Backbone as CSV, one residue per row, in Angstrom:
resi,resn,N_x,N_y,N_z,CA_x,CA_y,CA_z,C_x,C_y,C_z
1,MET,7.408,17.938,7.061,7.698,16.927,6.178,7.231,17.032,4.601
2,ALA,8.441,17.098,3.842,8.178,17.336,2.376,6.933,16.546,1.559
3,ALA,6.570,17.181,0.945,5.407,16.493,-0.114,5.922,15.788,-1.359
4,GLN,5.581,14.436,-1.173,6.198,13.312,-1.879,5.557,13.741,-3.021
5,LYS,6.557,13.391,-4.394,5.793,13.535,-5.588,5.710,12.396,-6.187
6,PRO,4.227,12.148,-6.885,4.055,10.921,-7.101,4.680,10.994,-8.344
7,THR,4.835,9.356,-8.186,5.532,8.676,-9.963,4.783,7.922,-10.484
8,ALA,4.657,7.938,-11.556,3.730,6.942,-12.714,4.373,5.879,-12.594
9,GLN,3.655,4.771,-13.113,3.710,3.570,-13.502,3.114,3.467,-15.204
10,THR,3.886,3.017,-16.082,3.282,3.186,-17.309,3.429,1.645,-18.150
11,ASN,2.212,1.590,-18.844,2.456,0.599,-19.519,2.142,1.349,-21.304
12,GLU,2.868,0.922,-22.326,2.882,1.234,-23.062,2.664,0.435,-24.635
13,ASP,1.896,0.990,-25.567,1.410,-0.479,-26.436,1.386,0.702,-27.744
14,ASP,0.882,-0.125,-28.806,1.057,0.734,-30.184,0.234,2.091,-30.276
15,ILE,-1.117,2.204,-29.407,-1.957,3.393,-29.277,-1.574,4.527,-28.414
16,GLY,-0.797,4.190,-27.474,-0.074,5.250,-26.497,0.203,4.746,-25.488
17,ALA,0.417,5.621,-24.232,0.932,5.119,-22.554,-0.212,5.590,-21.957
18,VAL,-0.313,4.334,-20.854,-1.401,4.562,-20.096,-0.535,4.499,-18.573
19,ARG,-0.663,6.004,-18.183,0.064,6.114,-16.514,-1.049,5.659,-15.643
20,VAL,-0.398,5.063,-14.386,-0.865,4.749,-13.391,-0.214,5.290,-12.161
21,THR,-0.597,6.345,-11.110,0.420,6.670,-10.541,0.383,5.741,-9.148
22,ASP,1.225,6.238,-8.248,1.800,5.318,-6.952,0.384,5.311,-6.398
23,GLU,0.225,6.791,-6.090,-1.129,6.913,-5.344,-2.304,6.005,-5.418
24,VAL,-2.599,5.813,-6.601,-3.914,4.900,-7.225,-3.586,3.243,-6.958
25,ILE,-2.517,3.020,-7.155,-2.207,1.617,-6.860,-2.210,1.336,-5.112
26,ARG,-1.749,2.241,-4.633,-2.244,2.302,-2.784,-3.350,2.099,-2.767
27,ILE,-4.421,3.249,-3.170,-5.188,3.180,-2.966,-6.108,1.732,-3.369
28,MET,-5.989,1.225,-4.403,-6.580,0.110,-4.909,-6.015,-1.152,-4.102
29,ALA,-4.979,-1.151,-3.878,-4.562,-2.372,-2.594,-5.258,-1.936,-0.999
30,ALA,-5.229,-0.738,-0.524,-6.212,-0.237,0.124,-7.612,-0.518,0.267
31,LEU,-8.219,-0.467,-0.512,-9.616,-0.610,-0.459,-9.897,-2.186,-0.837
32,ALA,-9.103,-2.691,-1.763,-9.276,-4.357,-1.450,-9.002,-5.228,-0.067
33,ALA,-8.082,-4.563,0.535,-7.702,-5.353,1.745,-8.642,-5.002,2.932
34,GLN,-9.387,-3.412,2.388,-10.419,-3.684,3.798,-12.204,-4.146,3.449
35,GLU,-11.739,-5.193,1.973,-13.121,-5.378,1.761,-12.958,-7.005,2.470
36,VAL,-12.116,-7.594,2.937,-11.733,-8.887,3.558,-12.659,-8.686,5.162
37,PRO,-13.437,-9.603,5.305,-13.779,-10.004,6.607,-12.882,-9.955,7.611
38,GLY,-13.046,-9.245,8.661,-11.606,-9.388,9.725,-10.772,-7.900,9.893
39,VAL,-10.639,-7.537,8.579,-10.176,-6.306,8.658,-10.686,-5.091,9.121
40,LEU,-10.132,-4.380,10.319,-10.336,-3.056,10.824,-10.154,-2.111,9.947
41,GLY,-9.016,-1.814,9.391,-8.735,-0.752,8.701,-7.241,-0.798,8.433
42,MET,-6.634,-0.078,7.787,-5.209,0.276,7.434,-4.409,0.871,8.517
43,SER,-3.216,0.397,8.899,-2.279,1.207,9.869,-1.212,1.887,8.862
44,GLY,-1.314,3.388,8.876,-0.242,4.011,8.395,0.896,4.535,9.260
45,GLY,1.184,4.026,10.369,2.601,4.431,11.022,2.444,5.525,11.580
46,LEU,2.901,6.046,11.807,3.045,7.135,12.828,2.973,8.506,11.774
47,ALA,3.723,8.557,10.918,3.563,9.728,9.819,2.130,9.784,9.547
48,GLU,1.436,8.838,9.146,0.057,8.933,8.642,-0.787,9.215,9.420
49,ASP,-0.529,8.676,10.554,-1.279,8.826,11.876,-1.216,10.462,12.188
50,LEU,-0.018,11.184,12.033,-0.112,12.458,12.300,-1.002,13.339,11.323
51,SER,-1.013,13.096,9.966,-1.492,13.418,8.944,-2.706,13.277,9.293
52,ARG,-3.359,12.064,9.634,-4.943,12.160,10.163,-5.028,12.803,11.044
53,MET,-4.551,13.321,12.218,-4.869,13.955,13.173,-5.077,15.447,12.743
54,LEU,-4.243,15.549,11.427,-4.384,17.155,11.174,-5.330,16.864,10.123
55,GLY,-6.086,16.410,9.773,-7.126,16.517,9.099,-6.871,15.943,7.417
56,LYS,-6.030,15.354,7.677,-5.946,14.756,6.143,-5.765,13.523,5.766
57,ASP,-7.186,12.793,5.965,-7.125,11.216,6.087,-7.130,11.048,4.409
58,THR,-6.418,10.187,3.933,-6.249,9.479,2.788,-6.385,8.223,2.922
59,ALA,-6.842,7.402,1.533,-7.772,6.351,1.634,-6.224,5.535,1.186
60,SER,-5.153,5.971,1.140,-4.001,4.918,0.560,-3.055,4.441,1.827
61,GLU,-3.356,4.933,2.948,-2.452,4.593,3.854,-2.437,3.119,4.391
62,GLY,-1.534,2.429,4.550,-1.043,1.410,5.229,-0.517,0.911,3.724
63,VAL,0.090,1.104,2.691,0.480,0.678,1.498,1.673,0.848,1.038
64,ARG,2.171,0.420,0.773,3.862,0.527,0.443,4.102,-0.607,-0.611
65,PHE,4.776,-0.062,-1.775,4.968,-1.004,-2.753,6.513,-0.783,-3.388
66,LYS,7.214,-1.742,-4.168,8.304,-1.483,-4.996,7.733,-1.909,-6.273
67,VAL,8.603,-1.455,-7.272,8.311,-1.590,-8.783,9.438,-1.928,-9.617
68,ASN,9.270,-2.793,-10.181,10.834,-3.708,-11.032,9.808,-4.370,-12.256
69,GLY,10.017,-3.272,-13.418,9.239,-3.261,-14.493,7.939,-3.186,-14.360
70,SER,7.315,-4.600,-14.651,5.677,-4.495,-14.529,5.363,-5.188,-13.226
71,LEU,6.362,-5.847,-12.389,6.103,-6.538,-11.554,6.241,-5.924,-10.114
72,LEU,5.075,-6.047,-9.183,5.170,-5.278,-7.641,5.544,-6.038,-6.784
73,GLN,5.544,-5.602,-5.562,5.795,-5.879,-4.451,5.096,-5.243,-3.563
74,LEU,4.348,-5.818,-3.173,3.575,-4.822,-1.971,3.468,-5.211,-0.565
75,SER,3.541,-4.296,-0.105,3.373,-4.232,1.722,2.427,-4.156,2.383
76,VAL,1.528,-4.525,3.016,-0.008,-4.009,3.808,-0.024,-4.156,5.208
77,TYR,-0.146,-2.779,5.349,-0.119,-2.441,7.262,-1.715,-2.785,7.484
78,LEU,-2.086,-3.171,8.445,-3.326,-3.182,8.575,-3.745,-3.409,9.962
79,ASN,-4.894,-3.201,10.487,-5.156,-3.749,11.846,-6.808,-4.942,11.723
80,MET,-6.655,-5.984,12.634,-7.495,-6.728,12.568,-8.650,-6.750,13.520
81,GLU,-9.533,-7.345,12.986,-11.010,-7.165,14.155,-10.644,-8.421,15.113
82,TYR,-10.786,-8.505,16.349,-10.658,-9.294,17.372,-11.816,-10.513,17.067
83,GLY,-11.325,-11.620,17.239,-12.473,-12.758,17.268,-11.962,-13.287,15.948
84,TYR,-10.981,-12.823,14.830,-11.052,-13.670,13.643,-9.528,-14.356,13.476
85,CYS,-9.396,-15.312,12.946,-8.223,-16.269,12.754,-7.531,-15.272,12.170
86,LEU,-6.283,-14.748,12.554,-5.393,-13.788,11.638,-4.667,-14.373,10.593
87,PRO,-4.147,-15.516,10.617,-3.633,-16.019,9.448,-4.598,-16.282,8.569
88,GLU,-5.783,-16.630,8.458,-6.928,-16.767,7.359,-7.051,-15.555,6.870
89,VAL,-7.324,-14.426,7.710,-7.838,-13.084,7.148,-6.603,-12.678,6.410
90,ALA,-5.510,-12.892,6.873,-4.077,-12.419,6.468,-4.175,-13.087,4.669
91,LEU,-4.058,-14.431,4.728,-4.245,-14.882,3.467,-5.198,-14.254,2.751
92,ALA,-6.628,-14.328,3.094,-7.432,-13.586,2.185,-7.154,-12.333,1.682
93,VAL,-6.050,-11.775,2.505,-6.343,-10.234,2.349,-4.857,-10.456,0.924
94,GLN,-4.242,-11.099,0.960,-2.791,-11.538,0.073,-3.820,-11.649,-1.388
95,GLU,-4.931,-12.787,-1.075,-5.368,-13.111,-2.550,-6.259,-12.019,-2.922
96,LYS,-6.946,-11.010,-2.031,-7.976,-10.037,-2.549,-7.170,-8.746,-3.280
97,VAL,-6.157,-8.769,-2.639,-5.016,-7.441,-3.049,-4.371,-7.879,-4.415
98,LYS,-3.895,-9.223,-4.582,-3.015,-9.507,-5.536,-4.200,-9.760,-6.909
99,LYS,-5.420,-9.927,-6.779,-6.252,-9.868,-7.736,-6.778,-8.801,-8.162
100,ALA,-7.230,-7.663,-7.320,-7.224,-6.655,-7.445,-6.467,-5.749,-8.691
101,ILE,-5.127,-5.861,-7.962,-3.825,-4.941,-8.447,-3.731,-5.609,-10.049
102,GLU,-4.169,-7.126,-10.078,-3.216,-7.863,-11.496,-4.649,-7.298,-12.401
103,GLU,-5.638,-7.399,-11.855,-7.077,-6.958,-12.711,-7.326,-5.485,-13.410
104,MET,-7.101,-4.760,-12.215,-7.276,-3.750,-12.462,-6.147,-2.601,-13.424
105,THR,-4.964,-3.185,-13.120,-3.761,-2.389,-13.584,-2.915,-3.225,-14.968
106,GLY,-3.290,-4.490,-14.806,-2.313,-5.400,-15.839,-0.720,-5.359,-15.331
107,TYR,-0.502,-5.126,-14.257,0.616,-5.269,-13.641,0.645,-6.624,-13.087
108,GLN,1.573,-7.337,-12.873,1.765,-8.880,-12.363,2.203,-8.345,-10.359
109,VAL,1.777,-8.984,-9.653,2.041,-8.996,-8.253,2.892,-10.115,-7.954
110,LYS,4.278,-9.983,-7.622,5.016,-10.966,-7.015,4.615,-11.513,-5.963
111,SER,4.314,-10.458,-4.647,4.063,-10.793,-3.529,3.315,-9.680,-2.410
112,VAL,2.456,-10.073,-1.733,1.698,-9.031,-0.501,2.226,-9.284,0.445
113,ASP,2.908,-8.945,1.130,3.245,-9.053,2.627,2.206,-8.037,3.196
114,VAL,1.607,-9.129,4.336,0.924,-8.651,5.055,1.272,-8.071,6.747
115,HIS,1.237,-6.879,7.035,1.535,-6.475,8.326,0.915,-6.251,9.376
116,VAL,0.635,-7.126,10.548,-0.657,-6.706,11.208,0.130,-5.778,12.198
117,GLU,-0.522,-5.135,12.720,-0.163,-3.929,13.480,-0.907,-3.525,14.829
118,GLY,-2.133,-4.276,14.574,-3.015,-3.926,15.903,-4.147,-4.893,15.568
119,VAL,-4.638,-5.144,16.957,-6.261,-5.803,16.798,-7.133,-4.995,17.426
120,GLY,-8.177,-4.862,16.908,-9.212,-4.478,17.897,-10.625,-4.737,18.083
121,ARG,-11.651,-4.025,18.198,-13.294,-4.093,17.926,-14.097,-3.392,17.342
122,ARG,-14.877,-3.625,16.424,-15.576,-2.685,15.634,-16.107,-1.367,16.772
123,LYS,-16.401,-0.310,16.429,-16.676,0.442,17.179,-18.233,0.564,17.158
124,ASP,-19.042,-0.011,16.168,-20.432,-0.091,16.029,-20.820,-1.860,16.734
125,PRO,-21.774,-1.872,17.970,-21.701,-2.904,18.598,-22.455,-3.568,17.515
126,SER,-23.422,-3.370,16.504,-24.404,-4.361,15.675,-23.591,-4.797,14.570
127,LEU,-22.151,-4.529,14.420,-21.261,-5.344,13.648,-20.361,-6.552,14.425
128,LEU,-20.442,-6.590,15.590,-19.914,-7.290,16.276,-21.012,-8.557,16.353
129,PRO,-19.547,-9.936,16.371,-20.391,-11.293,16.228,-20.626,-11.538,17.604
130,GLU,-22.166,-11.942,17.547,-22.944,-11.978,18.927,-22.451,-13.219,19.622
131,HIS,-21.945,-14.072,18.955,-20.954,-15.778,19.992,-19.359,-15.581,19.695
132,PRO,-18.646,-16.202,20.239,-17.255,-16.176,20.070,-17.197,-16.700,18.793
133,GLY,-17.874,-17.888,18.516,-17.651,-18.538,16.884,-18.047,-18.019,15.840
134,GLU,-18.730,-16.964,16.190,-19.106,-16.497,14.482,-18.353,-15.407,13.989
135,ALA,-17.415,-15.321,14.272,-16.172,-14.664,13.474,-15.522,-15.814,12.532
136,GLU,-15.463,-16.652,12.765,-15.166,-18.167,12.064,-16.276,-18.423,10.765
137,THR,-17.337,-18.382,11.650,-18.405,-18.827,10.573,-18.297,-17.885,9.609
138,LEU,-18.425,-16.665,9.726,-18.912,-15.473,8.806,-17.296,-15.390,7.729
139,MET,-16.115,-15.733,8.243,-15.152,-16.082,7.415,-15.264,-17.286,6.206
140,GLU,-15.900,-18.479,6.959,-16.214,-19.872,6.424,-17.429,-19.365,5.224
141,LYS,-18.176,-18.289,5.786,-19.207,-18.320,5.003,-18.852,-17.432,3.616
142,SER,-17.529,-16.454,3.707,-17.356,-15.967,2.879,-16.440,-16.840,1.767
143,ILE,-15.939,-17.559,2.591,-14.906,-18.805,1.309,-15.909,-19.655,0.832
144,ALA,-17.238,-19.909,1.504,-18.112,-20.887,0.868,-18.722,-20.161,-0.602
145,ASP,-19.002,-18.652,-0.261,-19.512,-17.850,-1.344,-18.641,-17.636,-2.649
146,GLY,-17.686,-18.431,-2.555,-16.789,-18.133,-3.438,-15.758,-17.123,-3.609
147,GLU,-15.811,-16.451,-2.731,-14.667,-15.465,-2.044,-13.152,-16.016,-1.858
148,GLY,-12.231,-16.225,-2.429,-11.073,-16.906,-2.130,-11.333,-18.131,-1.748
149,ALA,-12.081,-18.905,-2.668,-12.431,-20.361,-1.745,-11.150,-21.394,-2.848
150,GLU,-10.700,-22.217,-2.003,-9.770,-23.043,-2.112,-9.656,-24.329,-1.620
151,PRO,-9.268,-25.446,-1.665,-9.427,-26.897,-0.967,-8.936,-26.914,0.197
152,GLU,-9.854,-27.636,1.177,-8.916,-27.189,2.472,-7.861,-27.873,2.502
153,GLU,-7.246,-29.040,1.746,-5.820,-28.940,1.810,-4.686,-28.234,1.261
154,GLU,-4.899,-27.014,0.716,-4.319,-25.960,0.271,-4.057,-25.334,1.281
155,LEU,-5.395,-24.999,2.163,-5.332,-23.873,3.213,-4.613,-24.639,4.245
156,ASP,-4.522,-25.764,4.348,-3.737,-26.343,5.347,-1.829,-26.396,5.296
157,LYS,-1.909,-26.441,3.950,-0.277,-25.951,3.365,-0.181,-24.614,3.784
158,ARG,-1.119,-23.563,3.269,-0.819,-22.048,3.647,-0.588,-21.744,4.906
159,ARG,-1.338,-22.650,5.836,-1.444,-22.212,7.363,-0.214,-22.431,7.407
160,ALA,0.193,-23.604,7.352,1.519,-24.306,7.859,2.824,-23.508,7.190
161,MET,3.050,-22.899,6.167,3.905,-22.018,5.817,3.669,-20.932,6.508
162,PHE,2.860,-20.421,6.976,2.480,-19.085,7.675,3.301,-19.075,9.048
163,PHE,2.832,-20.237,9.691,3.799,-20.444,10.963,4.739,-20.862,11.141
164,GLU,5.246,-21.406,9.799,7.064,-21.846,10.082,7.472,-20.844,9.768
165,GLU,7.431,-19.244,8.975,7.946,-18.613,8.632,8.310,-17.437,9.917
166,GLU,7.605,-17.911,11.018,7.936,-17.307,12.576,9.046,-17.830,13.085
């Protein structure tokens, strides 16, 4: 497989140009997604799985995007932790990735599509919830602490939209 030459995204002003490579944007999105409770890790597909087996671990796996001017459309491929509400975690990932990319790069994010490609348990038993409902409690605590907090009726609308698309 041929190595893909990184392209650069550019913001220009009166002082000069700032270039952000595609790899940096993918890394930012992957790191932001993995900060959300309930995300086990990124899923890079077959090519990235082969690279990982060959010892070429990359922090940018599981993120693809398209650029139109300063507008980004991202797709995030991830594995979720068993016991969490998948739609709620997916919404939190969308918000976290959008906020991170916009704040750190200055680009506008049009959309963040979340693709759940697997579900599993954490390998470290100390990180598993002790009680079945504890995973939801951790997500609620995260929201109560101000991480992605929004009115309950807004969450209900977004949940309804999530299930209508199926």
